[in-house]
N, C-alpha and C positions, 0 to 999 in steps of 0.2 A: 316556567319562570327561572329556575336556574338552568341553567346549564349546569334553568330556572328553577332551575331552578327552582324550583321550588319554590316560591311562593308569592306572596302579596298581590295575588290578583293580577300579577304580571306573568308574562311567559317569556321563555327564551328557548331558543332552538338549543341543540346540544352543543354549539359552539358558544353559547351564552349570550347571544343578542337579545337585549331586553326590549319588550313592548307590552303594553298593559293588556292583559286578559286574552286567553285563547279564544273564549266565547264572549270577550268583552263586547264585540260588536252586536252579538245577539242580545246581550244584557242591555247595551246601549239602546238597542231598538226597543226593548220592552220598558226600559226605564224604571227597572224595578229594584233599585238599591235600597236595602230594607230601611236604614235610618235617615238616609240623605243628608246626615249631618257632616260627614267627612270628619268626625271628631269622636269624642269619647262619651257622649252624653246619652246613650241609650239606657234608658231607665229600666228596661227589662232584664239587663244583665247584673249580675251580683258579685262583681269585683271591681277592683280599681287597678289603674296602670301603676307600674313601679314609679316611685318618685323620683328616683335617678337611675334610669336603665342602664344596666351593666351587664355584660356577657359573663356569665358564671364559667368556671373551669369545667372541663368534661367531668372531672372526678367530683364536682360539686352537684352535678345533675341527679334528680331522683328518677330512676328508670320507669316507675310507675307514672310519674307526672309527664315524662317524655312521651310514654304511650298515649295518654289522654289528650295532650297538646297536638300530637302527630295526627290523631284521629280528627280533631277540629280543623287544623290547618289543612290537611290533606284532602279533607272532604269538602272544604268551602274555597280554597285556592286550587281549583281542579285542573291543575296542570301537571304536576309531578306525582300526585297520588299520595297515600298515607305512608307507604313503605319508604319512598324516597325522603318525604319530609321528616320522617323518624331519623334517617341517616343525616339529613342536614342538621338537625338538633345535635346530634352526637359529634359531628365533624366540624363545627365552627373553628375549632383551634386548628384545623388543617387547611383552612379556607381564607380567601381574600375578604376584605370587609363588605361583602354584598349583603343587602338587607335580608335575602331569603336564607342566609347562614346565620342570622342574628336573631331569630325570632325567640330564642331562649331568653332573652332580656326581658319578655313579658310572659314567661312560663306560668307564673301564678294566676296572672290575669286571665289568660286563655283557659286554663284548666278549671278555674272556679267560676268562670262567667255564667255557666248554665243557661246560655241563650242561644245555643245553635250557631249558625253562622254570623249572627248579630255580633258575636264575640271578635270577629275580624275588624269590624268597623270600631268597636268598643275599645279594643286593646291596641290596634295599629292605626286607626284613622282612615282605614282603607274603604272606599265607597265609590260607587259608579252611579251617576244619576243625570238626568236632563239639565241642561243649562244653556239658556238662550244666549247668554253673552259670556263667553269663557276665554280667559287668557292664561297660557301656561306660565307658571309663576312658582316661586318659592316665597312663602310668607310665614315668618315665625317657625321655619322648619318644617312646614307643610308643603309637599309637592302637589301641584295641580296641573294635570295634563289634559289636552282638549282633543276631542274629535280624532280625526284620522292620525293626527300626530302621535298618538298613543294606542292606535288599532281599534278605536271605537267609531260608531257612526257619527256623522256630523250632528251637532246640536247636544252632544253629551260630554261629560267630563269625569276625570277620575281623580281621586285624592289619596294620598298616604302621608302619614305623619312620620318623617324620618326620625323625629325625637324619640319615638317609642322604640326604636332599636339602636339608640344611642349613636346615630349617624347625623350628618348634616345633608341638607337639601341641596340639589343641583338640578337645574332645569333641563340639562342634557342626559344625565346619567340616572335621575331619580334620586337615590341616597348615596352619599360617598363618605368615606372615613377620613377625610382631610381635604385641603387644597388640591384643586384639580388642575391638571394639565391637559389640554386637547391634544388629540392625535388623529392619524388617518389609518385606519385598520389596514388599508391596502398597501401602505407604504412603511408601517411602522415595523421595526426589527425588535422582537422580544429580547430582552436582556436581563441582567441582574443589577441590583442596586449595589452600592459600595458596602453595605452590610449584609449582603448575600440574600436578597429577597427577589423573587421573580417580578419582572416588570413586563406588563402586556397591554395591549390596546383593546378596549371594547367599548361600544356605544359612544365612540368619540372622545373617550377619556382614558388616561394612562391609569392602570390599577396595580397594585402591589399585592403579592401573595404572602403567605405565611413565611416566617423565617426558617429557612432550611435547616440551618446549622443546629437549631434548638431540638431538631428531630434527628440529628445524627447524618444529615443529607448535606449534599452540596448544590449549588445553584448553577444551572448551564442552559443557556438559550431560553431563557424566560421560564423555566420550569425547576422544580426540585428533583434531583436525581439521587440514587444511592452512590455510595462510595466503594462498593466491592466489585466483584467480577461481573462481565457481561451477561445479561439475561434477556429473556424474551418478553419485552412489553413496550408499548409505544412510549414516546417521550412525554405526552400530555401537555398540559399548559399550567399557567401559574395560579389559576383559579382555586383549584383544590389539589392537594396531594393524595394520589391513590396509591397505597399499598397493595399490590397484587400478590396476595399470599401464595407461598409455595411450601410451607410446612410450619411446624411448631416445635420449639425447644422449650419445654415448660410453658410459661407463660409470655414467652417471646415469639413474636411472629417474624418468621423468615419470609422475606418478600423480595419482590422486583419493583423497583421504582425509576421510571424513566430509562429502562434499559440497563440498570445497574442494580446489583443486589444490595439489599439493606435489611436491617432488622428494627423492630418497634416493640417496646415493652408494653404489653396490652393493658397492664394494671394502671398505666397513666392515662388510658382513653376513656375510663368510666368507673364508677363504683360497682364492684363485683365483676369486672372485666377480666378475662382471660383469653389465651389463645384457643381458638375453637376451630372444629372442623365438621362440615356437613356436606354430604355427598361429594367428597373430594375437594371442596372449597374450603380455604383456610382464612380465617379472619379473627379480628379482636372483637369481642362480643360478651353478651351476658350468658348466653346458653349455645347449644349446638342443634337447635330444633329446626331451624330454617336459615337460609343465606341472606344476610341483610342486602338491601338495594345498594348498588353501586352508584357513583355519581352520574354516569351517563346511561343508566338503565335501571328498570325497576326490578324488585327481588325476584327470583325465580319462584318464590312463594307468593302466588298472587292474592291480593286482598279479596275477601269474600263476605257474604252476608248470610246469616242464619237467622230469620226474623229480623229483630232490631239489633242483633249482635254483630259487630264488625270483627272480623279476624284478620290479623295482618302480622308482618315480621318487624320485630323490634329489637335490633342488635343481635340477631340470631335467636330471640325468644318469641314464641308464637303468642299473640296477645288477643284476648277477647274483651272487647269494650262494648258496654251497653249503650248505644247511641241515645237512648231516651234520658239517660242520666247527665247527659251533656246538653240537654235542651233541644234535641232533634225530635222529629216524629218517627224516623224510622231509618232503615239502611237499605240501599240499593247500589249495586255496581252495573252500570250501563253507560259505557264511554259514549255512545252516540247521544245520549241525553246529557252528558256532562256529569253523571253521577259517578263518583269515585268513593263512596262509603256512606256515612251518615247524610241523611237527607231531612228537609230540603236544603239544596246548596244556597249560596248567597243571593243570587239574583235569578229567582224563578217564582 
């Protein structure tokens, strides 16, 4: 999903190109979307969507709720896995307005649903199912994509309610954070807006990243970069700012961002966060027990199962989540089966 990112039953390669479902084709062939509603009417779930979905600040997030939500989303949207979805939840303030970075808008809904993967349809309106007559559309903020246009088998459709993550629906880019401008990724030159935000092209639409200046960074060539001395890291892109940690000075992370040195006050990145180190890796996080997943890769601490207990890394803290408490039947890590944590997954 992200570059997928992580989430919403869509996938992206590491460059961030979006299509619905890594195994959406298989899911479409099976036709086993659980509620089939494409909405929030699943009566087996025990929560409600936010009346006015809004993205909380990183410092307003509850680490325990992030862990539970990451277990559900990472298990059900089986693209980025649990570790990376935990990072997506923490890093929304560093990212462009892509839907997979905005799932914290429905944190309470996901955590309290208690209905396994049905929570994904219930809280986000994400569903895949058969449709004899499908037209790609946006209706009342709900995206509908059809067949091969969204990586499904012919005769199937996928839905996602962009309202649930506080975004607008777009038939080209799924969910967007404002009026869109079309672009050609082959010819578009990444740049910076007048107010210093990265500007880049993906999925045929121009996107804008987080404000660089608010984090003590500069904008250059469509990405946020540090303002200090040269250092060794790649430029990156505008989708998410990656602080490549080099050391700690108290709770300040000393890092390299886009080939230039920078610092980040870790206490602004989450409640109880500080500058942490694990196995030579420096990062902002809750603890020093494991290395959080980076945006382009999973955590070096692989998610695992012990019976029905899912273990993974959440901002440097090792979490142990009982899958049955979230409405699942068990836990299984088997990528060949599309199992990335709690099971059953959404479409099986």
